[in-house]
N, CA and C atoms as an extended XYZ file, in Angstrom:
591
Properties=species:S:1:pos:R:3:atomname:S:1:resname:S:1:resid:I:1 pbc="F F F"
N       161.485      186.822      141.983 N   UNK     1
C       162.192      185.644      141.169 CA  UNK     1
C       161.316      184.451      141.597 C   UNK     1
N       161.713      184.126      140.578 N   UNK     2
C       160.594      182.773      140.755 CA  UNK     2
C       162.372      181.870      140.812 C   UNK     2
N       162.222      180.736      141.428 N   UNK     3
C       163.401      179.908      141.760 CA  UNK     3
C       162.469      178.858      140.458 C   UNK     3
N       163.668      178.407      140.067 N   UNK     4
C       163.273      177.410      138.718 CA  UNK     4
C       164.052      176.196      139.510 C   UNK     4
N       164.581      176.200      139.972 N   UNK     5
C       165.302      175.120      140.525 CA  UNK     5
C       164.125      174.308      141.393 C   UNK     5
N       163.117      174.631      142.131 N   UNK     6
C       162.332      173.528      142.849 CA  UNK     6
C       161.110      173.562      141.778 C   UNK     6
N       161.515      172.742      141.145 N   UNK     7
C       160.514      172.404      140.105 CA  UNK     7
C       159.785      170.782      140.435 C   UNK     7
N       158.923      170.787      140.012 N   UNK     8
C       158.539      169.776      140.761 CA  UNK     8
C       158.919      168.364      139.495 C   UNK     8
N       159.011      167.018      140.034 N   UNK     9
C       159.551      165.894      139.735 CA  UNK     9
C       158.648      165.872      138.849 C   UNK     9
N       157.873      165.905      138.568 N   UNK    10
C       156.586      165.071      137.505 CA  UNK    10
C       156.747      165.717      136.381 C   UNK    10
N       156.775      167.383      136.881 N   UNK    11
C       157.129      167.760      135.244 CA  UNK    11
C       157.715      167.726      134.933 C   UNK    11
N       158.800      167.110      135.149 N   UNK    12
C       160.292      167.358      134.636 CA  UNK    12
C       160.835      165.812      133.777 C   UNK    12
N       159.573      165.289      133.991 N   UNK    13
C       159.478      163.711      133.470 CA  UNK    13
C       158.119      164.208      132.181 C   UNK    13
N       158.573      163.038      131.193 N   UNK    14
C       157.365      163.780      130.111 CA  UNK    14
C       156.562      162.602      130.219 C   UNK    14
N       155.415      162.343      130.991 N   UNK    15
C       154.938      161.025      130.974 CA  UNK    15
C       153.580      161.546      129.539 C   UNK    15
N       154.261      160.060      128.474 N   UNK    16
C       152.957      160.155      127.611 CA  UNK    16
C       152.706      159.026      128.003 C   UNK    16
N       151.291      158.707      128.116 N   UNK    17
C       150.731      157.319      127.617 CA  UNK    17
C       151.049      157.037      126.314 C   UNK    17
N       150.993      155.151      126.727 N   UNK    18
C       151.899      154.797      124.978 CA  UNK    18
C       151.019      154.794      124.460 C   UNK    18
N       151.196      154.505      123.315 N   UNK    19
C       149.960      155.182      122.096 CA  UNK    19
C       149.454      153.495      121.783 C   UNK    19
N       148.092      153.453      121.606 N   UNK    20
C       147.621      151.988      121.335 CA  UNK    20
C       147.040      152.296      120.226 C   UNK    20
N       147.694      151.332      119.407 N   UNK    21
C       146.892      151.601      117.854 CA  UNK    21
C       145.797      151.242      117.890 C   UNK    21
N       144.982      152.662      117.421 N   UNK    22
C       143.660      152.461      117.070 CA  UNK    22
C       142.914      151.793      116.182 C   UNK    22
N       141.856      150.323      116.392 N   UNK    23
C       141.453      149.625      115.703 CA  UNK    23
C       140.322      150.170      115.081 C   UNK    23
N       140.284      150.135      113.728 N   UNK    24
C       138.831      150.978      113.367 CA  UNK    24
C       137.738      150.193      113.924 C   UNK    24
N       136.992      151.496      114.575 N   UNK    25
C       135.631      151.327      115.290 CA  UNK    25
C       134.639      150.142      114.474 C   UNK    25
N       134.146      150.941      113.249 N   UNK    26
C       133.215      150.616      111.926 CA  UNK    26
C       134.061      149.020      111.885 C   UNK    26
N       134.888      148.399      111.548 N   UNK    27
C       134.790      147.194      111.627 CA  UNK    27
C       134.274      146.108      112.260 C   UNK    27
N       134.883      146.723      113.814 N   UNK    28
C       133.820      145.667      115.006 CA  UNK    28
C       132.520      145.402      115.190 C   UNK    28
N       132.222      146.494      114.892 N   UNK    29
C       130.479      146.901      114.748 CA  UNK    29
C       130.283      146.629      113.544 C   UNK    29
N       130.664      145.958      112.146 N   UNK    30
C       130.076      145.261      111.660 CA  UNK    30
C       130.331      143.630      111.959 C   UNK    30
N       131.251      143.197      111.899 N   UNK    31
C       131.465      141.899      112.702 CA  UNK    31
C       130.104      141.654      113.547 C   UNK    31
N       129.824      142.209      114.106 N   UNK    32
C       128.751      142.452      115.783 CA  UNK    32
C       127.420      141.859      114.930 C   UNK    32
N       127.362      142.564      114.246 N   UNK    33
C       126.174      142.879      112.811 CA  UNK    33
C       125.883      141.974      112.412 C   UNK    33
N       126.755      141.840      111.624 N   UNK    34
C       126.784      140.033      111.309 CA  UNK    34
C       126.430      138.972      111.949 C   UNK    34
N       127.529      138.738      112.911 N   UNK    35
C       127.303      137.654      114.017 CA  UNK    35
C       125.749      137.747      113.994 C   UNK    35
N       125.080      138.830      114.658 N   UNK    36
C       123.893      139.042      115.297 CA  UNK    36
C       123.046      138.455      114.285 C   UNK    36
N       122.844      138.894      112.846 N   UNK    37
C       122.000      138.600      112.104 CA  UNK    37
C       122.196      137.153      111.331 C   UNK    37
N       123.631      136.463      111.695 N   UNK    38
C       123.218      135.062      111.217 CA  UNK    38
C       122.705      134.235      112.654 C   UNK    38
N       122.748      134.633      113.337 N   UNK    39
C       122.068      133.940      114.889 CA  UNK    39
C       121.033      134.311      114.531 C   UNK    39
N       120.086      135.596      114.526 N   UNK    40
C       118.729      135.426      113.945 CA  UNK    40
C       118.140      134.392      113.187 C   UNK    40
N       118.816      134.383      111.738 N   UNK    41
C       118.259      133.634      111.015 CA  UNK    41
C       118.172      132.213      111.220 C   UNK    41
N       119.770      131.732      111.984 N   UNK    42
C       119.263      130.028      112.421 CA  UNK    42
C       118.257      129.714      113.189 C   UNK    42
N       118.033      131.064      114.173 N   UNK    43
C       117.136      130.481      115.387 CA  UNK    43
C       115.937      130.796      114.714 C   UNK    43
N       115.336      131.518      114.076 N   UNK    44
C       114.509      131.416      112.928 CA  UNK    44
C       113.802      130.038      112.400 C   UNK    44
N       115.703      129.683      111.634 N   UNK    45
C       114.573      128.281      110.819 CA  UNK    45
C       114.527      127.113      111.727 C   UNK    45
N       115.454      127.248      112.857 N   UNK    46
C       115.996      125.836      113.293 CA  UNK    46
C       114.200      125.654      114.846 C   UNK    46
N       113.536      127.669      115.027 N   UNK    47
C       112.443      126.883      115.644 CA  UNK    47
C       111.387      126.882      115.003 C   UNK    47
N       111.551      127.879      114.652 N   UNK    48
C       109.995      128.091      113.449 CA  UNK    48
C       109.766      127.349      112.002 C   UNK    48
N       110.921      127.522      111.764 N   UNK    49
C       110.772      126.408      110.270 CA  UNK    49
C       110.683      127.028      109.347 C   UNK    49
N       110.649      126.846      108.277 N   UNK    50
C       110.822      127.829      106.769 CA  UNK    50
C       109.046      127.730      106.508 C   UNK    50
N       107.682      128.685      105.849 N   UNK    51
C       106.400      128.293      105.923 CA  UNK    51
C       106.668      127.489      104.425 C   UNK    51
N       107.242      127.372      103.492 N   UNK    52
C       107.571      126.610      102.623 CA  UNK    52
C       107.545      125.050      103.522 C   UNK    52
N       107.772      124.539      104.151 N   UNK    53
C       108.011      123.319      105.224 CA  UNK    53
C       106.419      122.683      105.362 C   UNK    53
N       105.687      123.719      106.087 N   UNK    54
C       104.970      123.708      106.743 CA  UNK    54
C       103.853      123.871      105.515 C   UNK    54
N       104.281      124.286      104.841 N   UNK    55
C       102.959      123.897      103.368 CA  UNK    55
C       102.956      122.501      102.679 C   UNK    55
N       103.834      122.066      102.183 N   UNK    56
C       104.272      120.777      102.204 CA  UNK    56
C       103.999      119.577      103.034 C   UNK    56
N       104.176      120.360      104.472 N   UNK    57
C       103.935      118.714      105.168 CA  UNK    57
C       102.076      118.957      105.382 C   UNK    57
N       100.961      119.490      105.045 N   UNK    58
C        99.954      119.567      105.402 CA  UNK    58
C        99.089      118.472      104.339 C   UNK    58
N        98.360      116.970      104.851 N   UNK    59
C        97.960      115.737      104.294 CA  UNK    59
C        96.620      115.818      103.981 C   UNK    59
N        96.269      115.877      103.020 N   UNK    60
C        95.080      115.967      102.021 CA  UNK    60
C        94.622      114.715      102.129 C   UNK    60
N        93.425      114.202      102.629 N   UNK    61
C        93.204      112.855      102.487 CA  UNK    61
C        92.524      112.927      101.073 C   UNK    61
N        92.288      111.993      100.330 N   UNK    62
C        91.938      111.189       98.798 CA  UNK    62
C        90.525      110.383       99.053 C   UNK    62
N        89.679      110.833       98.461 N   UNK    63
C        88.685      109.765       98.574 CA  UNK    63
C        89.044      108.263       97.637 C   UNK    63
N        88.725      107.165       98.271 N   UNK    64
C        88.605      106.245       97.473 CA  UNK    64
C        87.230      105.589       97.271 C   UNK    64
N        87.255      104.822       96.129 N   UNK    65
C        85.724      103.853       95.934 CA  UNK    65
C        85.885      102.613       96.460 C   UNK    65
N        84.744      102.129       97.021 N   UNK    66
C        84.875      100.738       98.383 CA  UNK    66
C        83.836       99.851       96.775 C   UNK    66
N        84.359       99.111       96.582 N   UNK    67
C        83.478       98.382       95.560 CA  UNK    67
C        83.002       97.137       96.862 C   UNK    67
N        82.310       96.725       96.813 N   UNK    68
C        81.029       96.164       97.311 CA  UNK    68
C        81.081       94.301       96.829 C   UNK    68
N        81.260       93.656       97.211 N   UNK    69
C        81.144       91.812       96.830 CA  UNK    69
C        80.068       91.687       96.081 C   UNK    69
N        79.847       90.839       94.990 N   UNK    70
C        78.563       90.992       94.471 CA  UNK    70
C        78.457       89.508       94.360 C   UNK    70
N        77.452       89.118       94.187 N   UNK    71
C        77.150       87.645       93.585 CA  UNK    71
C        77.414       86.853       91.933 C   UNK    71
N        77.582       88.085       91.218 N   UNK    72
C        77.746       88.112       89.867 CA  UNK    72
C        79.294       88.012       89.874 C   UNK    72
N        80.015       87.791       89.083 N   UNK    73
C        81.750       88.093       88.721 CA  UNK    73
C        81.354       88.858       87.921 C   UNK    73
N        82.150       90.158       88.052 N   UNK    74
C        83.055       91.054       87.129 CA  UNK    74
C        83.709       90.662       85.507 C   UNK    74
N        83.607       91.334       84.546 N   UNK    75
C        83.931       90.873       83.435 CA  UNK    75
C        85.130       91.252       83.729 C   UNK    75
N        85.980       90.185       83.064 N   UNK    76
C        87.390       90.341       83.067 CA  UNK    76
C        87.781       90.657       81.656 C   UNK    76
N        88.930       90.824       80.992 N   UNK    77
C        89.441       91.005       80.076 CA  UNK    77
C        90.766       89.849       80.689 C   UNK    77
N        90.859       88.835       79.386 N   UNK    78
C        92.252       87.966       79.872 CA  UNK    78
C        92.592       87.234       78.440 C   UNK    78
N        93.493       87.143       78.214 N   UNK    79
C        94.093       86.773       76.890 CA  UNK    79
C        93.476       85.679       76.783 C   UNK    79
N        92.907       85.375       75.568 N   UNK    80
C        92.237       83.720       75.166 CA  UNK    80
C        93.540       83.444       73.845 C   UNK    80
N        93.751       81.491       73.998 N   UNK    81
C        94.446       80.866       73.687 CA  UNK    81
C        93.948       81.016       71.877 C   UNK    81
N        92.974       81.063       71.253 N   UNK    82
C        92.051       80.738       70.292 CA  UNK    82
C        90.656       81.435       70.507 C   UNK    82
N        90.145       82.008       68.825 N   UNK    83
C        88.840       82.899       69.175 CA  UNK    83
C        87.911       82.272       69.539 C   UNK    83
N        87.205       80.986       69.419 N   UNK    84
C        86.275       80.175       69.746 CA  UNK    84
C        85.767       79.831       71.090 C   UNK    84
N        87.354       80.032       71.592 N   UNK    85
C        87.368       79.214       73.488 CA  UNK    85
C        85.875       79.290       73.983 C   UNK    85
N        85.269       78.963       74.610 N   UNK    86
C        83.950       79.228       75.456 CA  UNK    86
C        83.994       79.665       76.594 C   UNK    86
N        83.814       80.647       77.079 N   UNK    87
C        83.985       81.371       78.180 CA  UNK    87
C        82.758       80.826       79.474 C   UNK    87
N        83.427       80.894       80.655 N   UNK    88
C        82.193       80.654       81.665 CA  UNK    88
C        81.434       81.884       81.755 C   UNK    88
N        79.903       80.978       82.132 N   UNK    89
C        78.858       82.298       82.400 CA  UNK    89
C        78.061       81.759       83.637 C   UNK    89
N        78.220       82.424       84.422 N   UNK    90
C        77.573       82.392       85.903 CA  UNK    90
C        75.920       82.184       85.685 C   UNK    90
N        75.576       81.241       86.156 N   UNK    91
C        74.447       80.676       86.387 CA  UNK    91
C        73.510       81.118       87.569 C   UNK    91
N        72.268       81.726       87.903 N   UNK    92
C        71.563       81.538       89.309 CA  UNK    92
C        71.210       80.052       89.592 C   UNK    92
N        71.465       79.718       90.506 N   UNK    93
C        70.794       78.316       90.770 CA  UNK    93
C        69.281       78.118       90.764 C   UNK    93
N        69.123       77.378       89.781 N   UNK    94
C        67.521       77.321       89.788 CA  UNK    94
C        66.394       76.456       90.749 C   UNK    94
N        65.159       77.686       91.449 N   UNK    95
C        64.782       76.569       92.082 CA  UNK    95
C        63.991       75.451       91.705 C   UNK    95
N        64.183       74.587       92.271 N   UNK    96
C        63.687       73.248       91.736 CA  UNK    96
C        62.316       72.984       92.312 C   UNK    96
N        60.999       73.112       91.442 N   UNK    97
C        59.474       73.210       92.995 CA  UNK    97
C        59.137       71.934       92.698 C   UNK    97
N        60.095       70.978       91.625 N   UNK    98
C        59.204       69.454       92.029 CA  UNK    98
C        60.489       68.481       93.572 C   UNK    98
N        59.361       68.221       94.328 N   UNK    99
C        59.809       67.651       95.438 CA  UNK    99
C        60.651       66.594       94.765 C   UNK    99
N        61.986       65.311       95.403 N   UNK   100
C        62.344       64.803       94.578 CA  UNK   100
C        61.171       63.106       95.032 C   UNK   100
N        61.057       63.461       96.881 N   UNK   101
C        60.526       62.010       96.959 CA  UNK   101
C        59.283       61.498       96.609 C   UNK   101
N        57.894       62.798       96.710 N   UNK   102
C        56.893       62.662       96.137 CA  UNK   102
C        56.783       62.989       94.742 C   UNK   102
N        57.527       63.311       93.814 N   UNK   103
C        57.517       64.224       92.727 CA  UNK   103
C        56.416       65.231       92.135 C   UNK   103
N        55.686       66.034       93.708 N   UNK   104
C        54.553       66.615       93.309 CA  UNK   104
C        55.489       68.199       92.899 C   UNK   104
N        55.156       69.106       91.959 N   UNK   105
C        55.640       70.295       91.547 CA  UNK   105
C        54.893       71.390       92.328 C   UNK   105
N        55.717       72.167       92.988 N   UNK   106
C        54.922       72.635       94.170 CA  UNK   106
C        55.188       74.530       93.182 C   UNK   106
N        55.095       74.569       92.102 N   UNK   107
C        55.007       75.298       91.785 CA  UNK   107
C        53.325       75.933       91.075 C   UNK   107
N        52.648       74.143       91.274 N   UNK   108
C        51.561       74.391       90.943 CA  UNK   108
C        50.319       74.518       91.916 C   UNK   108
N        50.819       74.713       92.746 N   UNK   109
C        49.983       74.949       94.393 CA  UNK   109
C        49.863       76.385       94.548 C   UNK   109
N        48.841       77.534       94.704 N   UNK   110
C        48.608       78.809       94.588 CA  UNK   110
C        48.352       78.848       96.510 C   UNK   110
N        49.218       79.628       96.934 N   UNK   111
C        48.901       79.433       98.468 CA  UNK   111
C        48.725       81.259       98.815 C   UNK   111
N        47.985       81.207       99.825 N   UNK   112
C        47.853       82.734      100.496 CA  UNK   112
C        47.951       82.283      101.533 C   UNK   112
N        48.476       83.612      102.269 N   UNK   113
C        49.831       83.877      103.384 CA  UNK   113
C        49.110       85.172      104.252 C   UNK   113
N        48.994       84.218      105.328 N   UNK   114
C        48.086       85.518      106.195 CA  UNK   114
C        49.167       86.079      107.820 C   UNK   114
N        48.941       87.172      108.060 N   UNK   115
C        49.994       87.133      109.331 CA  UNK   115
C        48.838       87.016      110.595 C   UNK   115
N        48.674       86.001      111.414 N   UNK   116
C        48.156       85.840      112.382 CA  UNK   116
C        48.833       86.266      114.237 C   UNK   116
N        49.891       86.654      113.879 N   UNK   117
C        51.144       87.005      115.280 CA  UNK   117
C        50.516       88.993      115.259 C   UNK   117
N        50.187       89.692      114.183 N   UNK   118
C        49.363       90.729      114.766 CA  UNK   118
C        51.160       91.636      114.268 C   UNK   118
N        52.532       90.750      114.422 N   UNK   119
C        53.797       91.461      114.050 CA  UNK   119
C        53.415       91.818      112.545 C   UNK   119
N        54.675       93.212      112.752 N   UNK   120
C        54.743       93.576      111.464 CA  UNK   120
C        56.155       92.918      110.572 C   UNK   120
N        55.366       92.560      109.646 N   UNK   121
C        56.096       91.549      108.545 CA  UNK   121
C        56.567       89.901      108.055 C   UNK   121
N        55.099       89.521      108.966 N   UNK   122
C        55.279       88.519      109.355 CA  UNK   122
C        54.950       87.372      107.979 C   UNK   122
N        53.885       87.831      107.389 N   UNK   123
C        53.072       87.095      106.370 CA  UNK   123
C        54.069       87.052      105.284 C   UNK   123
N        54.750       88.354      105.436 N   UNK   124
C        55.803       89.025      103.889 CA  UNK   124
C        57.089       87.647      104.142 C   UNK   124
N        57.806       87.587      105.394 N   UNK   125
C        58.578       86.657      105.386 CA  UNK   125
C        58.295       85.054      105.340 C   UNK   125
N        57.269       84.824      105.396 N   UNK   126
C        56.260       83.292      105.279 CA  UNK   126
C        56.463       83.459      103.623 C   UNK   126
N        55.862       84.538      103.168 N   UNK   127
C        56.165       84.329      101.633 CA  UNK   127
C        57.725       83.897      101.212 C   UNK   127
N        58.236       84.371      101.951 N   UNK   128
C        59.578       84.466      101.300 CA  UNK   128
C        60.079       82.617      101.594 C   UNK   128
N        59.630       82.095      102.398 N   UNK   129
C        60.322       81.018      102.810 CA  UNK   129
C        59.754       79.969      101.810 C   UNK   129
N        57.838       80.365      101.616 N   UNK   130
C        57.948       79.301      100.919 CA  UNK   130
C        57.714       79.710       98.904 C   UNK   130
N        58.224       81.157       98.670 N   UNK   131
C        58.764       81.180       97.423 CA  UNK   131
C        60.673       80.243       97.141 C   UNK   131
N        61.054       80.389       98.436 N   UNK   132
C        62.138       79.388       98.028 CA  UNK   132
C        62.471       78.145       97.864 C   UNK   132
N        60.867       77.748       98.604 N   UNK   133
C        60.821       76.227       98.079 CA  UNK   133
C        60.262       76.423       96.498 C   UNK   133
N        59.486       77.166       95.828 N   UNK   134
C        59.214       77.178       94.847 CA  UNK   134
C        57.608       77.217       94.795 C   UNK   134
N        57.085       77.245       95.530 N   UNK   135
C        55.825       77.793       96.128 CA  UNK   135
C        54.943       78.771       94.820 C   UNK   135
N        54.081       78.941       94.486 N   UNK   136
C        53.524       79.754       93.941 CA  UNK   136
C        52.650       80.478       94.718 C   UNK   136
N        53.127       82.306       95.356 N   UNK   137
C        52.258       83.182       96.238 CA  UNK   137
C        51.458       83.885       95.696 C   UNK   137
N        50.221       83.887       95.793 N   UNK   138
C        49.037       84.363       95.497 CA  UNK   138
C        48.877       86.251       96.239 C   UNK   138
N        49.020       85.942       97.404 N   UNK   139
C        48.623       87.461       98.347 CA  UNK   139
C        48.878       87.173       99.763 C   UNK   139
N        49.291       87.923       99.971 N   UNK   140
C        49.671       87.991      101.417 CA  UNK   140
C        48.920       88.955      102.236 C   UNK   140
N        48.847       88.784      103.753 N   UNK   141
C        48.055       89.804      104.487 CA  UNK   141
C        47.358       89.861      105.480 C   UNK   141
N        46.804       89.886      106.132 N   UNK   142
C        46.265       89.859      108.047 CA  UNK   142
C        45.187       89.053      108.074 C   UNK   142
N        45.187       88.424      109.116 N   UNK   143
C        44.370       86.867      108.917 CA  UNK   143
C        43.159       87.704      110.500 C   UNK   143
N        42.203       87.072      110.273 N   UNK   144
C        40.823       87.765      110.608 CA  UNK   144
C        40.766       87.366      112.370 C   UNK   144
N        42.226       87.221      112.796 N   UNK   145
C        42.354       87.880      114.254 CA  UNK   145
C        43.754       87.642      114.300 C   UNK   145
N        44.566       88.214      115.707 N   UNK   146
C        45.999       87.877      116.206 CA  UNK   146
C        46.406       86.556      117.339 C   UNK   146
N        45.400       85.789      117.515 N   UNK   147
C        45.547       85.306      117.935 CA  UNK   147
C        45.754       83.605      117.944 C   UNK   147
N        47.039       83.356      116.942 N   UNK   148
C        47.221       82.351      116.532 CA  UNK   148
C        48.932       82.113      116.923 C   UNK   148
N        48.884       80.975      117.848 N   UNK   149
C        50.150       80.594      118.138 CA  UNK   149
C        51.471       79.635      117.458 C   UNK   149
N        50.564       78.931      116.527 N   UNK   150
C        51.594       78.740      115.547 CA  UNK   150
C        50.685       78.566      113.930 C   UNK   150
N        51.946       77.596      113.155 N   UNK   151
C        51.540       78.108      111.740 CA  UNK   151
C        50.210       76.944      111.549 C   UNK   151
N        49.080       77.354      111.093 N   UNK   152
C        47.720       76.543      110.565 CA  UNK   152
C        47.803       76.475      109.161 C   UNK   152
N        48.001       75.106      108.714 N   UNK   153
C        47.807       75.102      107.246 CA  UNK   153
C        46.275       74.902      106.731 C   UNK   153
N        45.643       75.339      105.975 N   UNK   154
C        44.801       74.674      105.286 CA  UNK   154
C        45.039       74.319      103.924 C   UNK   154
N        44.145       73.038      102.958 N   UNK   155
C        44.631       72.945      101.542 CA  UNK   155
C        43.235       72.310      101.417 C   UNK   155
N        42.643       72.507       99.908 N   UNK   156
C        41.227       72.442       99.519 CA  UNK   156
C        41.566       70.831       99.217 C   UNK   156
N        40.146       69.765       99.388 N   UNK   157
C        40.272       68.598       99.714 CA  UNK   157
C        40.901       68.216       97.791 C   UNK   157
N        40.889       68.729       97.019 N   UNK   158
C        41.491       67.987       95.474 CA  UNK   158
C        42.698       68.655       95.839 C   UNK   158
N        43.918       69.268       96.096 N   UNK   159
C        44.936       69.174       96.915 CA  UNK   159
C        45.578       68.643       97.786 C   UNK   159
N        44.664       67.751       98.704 N   UNK   160
C        44.964       67.381       99.892 CA  UNK   160
C        46.275       66.477      100.124 C   UNK   160
N        46.993       65.844       98.488 N   UNK   161
C        48.089       65.446       97.952 CA  UNK   161
C        49.400       66.491       98.722 C   UNK   161
N        49.369       67.694       98.664 N   UNK   162
C        50.260       68.749       98.843 CA  UNK   162
C        50.315       69.163      100.186 C   UNK   162
N        49.584       68.298      101.376 N   UNK   163
C        49.295       68.742      102.729 CA  UNK   163
C        50.502       68.422      103.334 C   UNK   163
N        51.123       67.203      103.498 N   UNK   164
C        52.188       66.959      103.886 CA  UNK   164
C        53.585       67.153      103.442 C   UNK   164
N        53.514       67.613      102.127 N   UNK   165
C        54.971       68.575      101.674 CA  UNK   165
C        54.689       70.199      102.458 C   UNK   165
N        53.609       70.197      102.381 N   UNK   166
C        53.278       71.958      102.848 CA  UNK   166
C        53.905       72.278      104.213 C   UNK   166
N        53.591       70.836      104.960 N   UNK   167
C        53.910       70.770      106.461 CA  UNK   167
C        55.120       70.155      106.745 C   UNK   167
N        56.262       69.632      105.728 N   UNK   168
C        57.304       69.430      106.210 CA  UNK   168
C        58.215       70.919      105.788 C   UNK   168
N        57.599       71.456      104.141 N   UNK   169
C        58.878       72.449      103.918 CA  UNK   169
C        58.564       73.605      105.082 C   UNK   169
N        57.827       73.786      105.554 N   UNK   170
C        57.080       74.764      106.569 CA  UNK   170
C        58.123       74.574      107.838 C   UNK   170
N        57.929       73.465      108.170 N   UNK   171
C        58.529       72.836      109.363 CA  UNK   171
C        60.232       73.317      109.552 C   UNK   171
N        61.110       73.664      108.431 N   UNK   172
C        61.888       73.808      108.634 CA  UNK   172
C        62.566       75.242      109.158 C   UNK   172
N        61.452       76.283      108.958 N   UNK   173
C        61.523       77.011      109.709 CA  UNK   173
C        60.501       77.617      110.929 C   UNK   173
N        59.157       77.290      111.148 N   UNK   174
C        58.050       77.200      111.879 CA  UNK   174
C        57.635       75.903      112.753 C   UNK   174
N        57.487       76.334      113.788 N   UNK   175
C        56.515       75.312      114.013 CA  UNK   175
C        54.998       75.236      113.650 C   UNK   175
N        54.486       73.749      113.010 N   UNK   176
C        53.175       73.997      112.988 CA  UNK   176
C        52.531       73.384      114.251 C   UNK   176
N        51.097       74.155      113.937 N   UNK   177
C        50.246       73.427      114.681 CA  UNK   177
C        49.166       72.494      114.512 C   UNK   177
N        48.454       72.947      113.145 N   UNK   178
C        47.574       72.488      112.600 CA  UNK   178
C        47.474       72.635      111.396 C   UNK   178
N        47.290       70.951      110.345 N   UNK   179
C        47.334       71.206      108.795 CA  UNK   179
C        45.639       70.496      109.189 C   UNK   179
N        45.206       70.865      107.738 N   UNK   180
C        44.111       69.987      107.367 CA  UNK   180
C        44.141       70.620      106.143 C   UNK   180
N        42.608       69.286      105.585 N   UNK   181
C        42.379       69.727      104.051 CA  UNK   181
C        40.704       69.995      103.640 C   UNK   181
N        40.597       71.262      104.677 N   UNK   182
C        39.081       71.580      104.981 CA  UNK   182
C        39.184       72.883      104.182 C   UNK   182
N        40.067       73.769      102.980 N   UNK   183
C        39.305       74.699      103.132 CA  UNK   183
C        38.594       74.678      102.207 C   UNK   183
N        37.929       75.726      102.042 N   UNK   184
C        36.947       75.813      100.791 CA  UNK   184
C        37.028       76.337       99.301 C   UNK   184
N        36.257       75.341       98.943 N   UNK   185
C        36.194       75.206       97.705 CA  UNK   185
C        36.282       75.895       96.423 C   UNK   185
N        35.458       77.552       97.372 N   UNK   186
C        35.368       78.418       96.763 CA  UNK   186
C        36.694       79.612       97.086 C   UNK   186
N        37.701       79.481       97.753 N   UNK   187
C        38.585       80.181       98.007 CA  UNK   187
C        38.974       80.171       96.417 C   UNK   187
N        39.847       81.255       96.312 N   UNK   188
C        40.673       81.789       95.130 CA  UNK   188
C        41.909       81.164       94.969 C   UNK   188
N        42.511       80.611       96.288 N   UNK   189
C        44.117       79.530       96.359 CA  UNK   189
C        43.724       78.304       96.824 C   UNK   189
N        44.654       77.808       96.562 N   UNK   190
C        44.113       76.258       96.749 CA  UNK   190
C        44.729       75.919       98.093 C   UNK   190
N        45.800       76.797       98.814 N   UNK   191
C        46.264       76.485      100.151 CA  UNK   191
C        46.051       77.871      101.081 C   UNK   191
N        45.986       77.996      102.016 N   UNK   192
C        46.060       78.904      103.278 CA  UNK   192
C        46.885       78.459      104.227 C   UNK   192
N        47.714       79.619      104.736 N   UNK   193
C        48.950       79.569      105.806 CA  UNK   193
C        48.473       80.728      106.613 C   UNK   193
N        48.407       80.251      107.698 N   UNK   194
C        48.261       81.734      108.400 CA  UNK   194
C        49.598       81.302      109.722 C   UNK   194
N        50.127       82.881      109.492 N   UNK   195
C        51.857       82.322      110.505 CA  UNK   195
C        51.483       83.114      111.908 C   UNK   195
N        51.110       82.172      113.027 N   UNK   196
C        51.536       82.475      114.301 CA  UNK   196
C        52.606       82.875      114.710 C   UNK   196
N        52.532       83.424      116.435 N   UNK   197
C        53.623       83.799      116.956 CA  UNK   197
C        54.380       82.639      117.296 C   UNK   197
């Protein structure tokens, strides 16, 4: 027989664990998912930016036209007070070939310019200097040799009155070595200028 008097004290008390109310697990998972999703978008936009922002920040250079300054003014439209108002027309300063002190007309003297130095372009440069004074240049070329040290001037005896003026005009740009009025009367030009070294 069994003795019921010796039962374990533990079995007499009904120890039931207190019931904790169950929160729905689905709700917790949904909140965690939303927090992760919002965090992902914030991090993506903060560190990587959106592709729209990157496309708009690209700078494209545009070509611009540069206008070089000129000696002649550009035509401009400006209001006028009257229909017959005169307008200023720019003119090029003319070269006065007539010497003020002697009265000689430089344009009547024909000059042949030759290179006596052997350097390229010397005769053309000398011709440009003479043209700036108003002289008539018939030709440029090379001299018989390249041993000339300074400028040599020869004029026809009929044009000897131009010798001092020609020497003065060339003296602004060159050192004149010799000047004479012994150019052959058969020469096609009135004067011969040889530019040396």
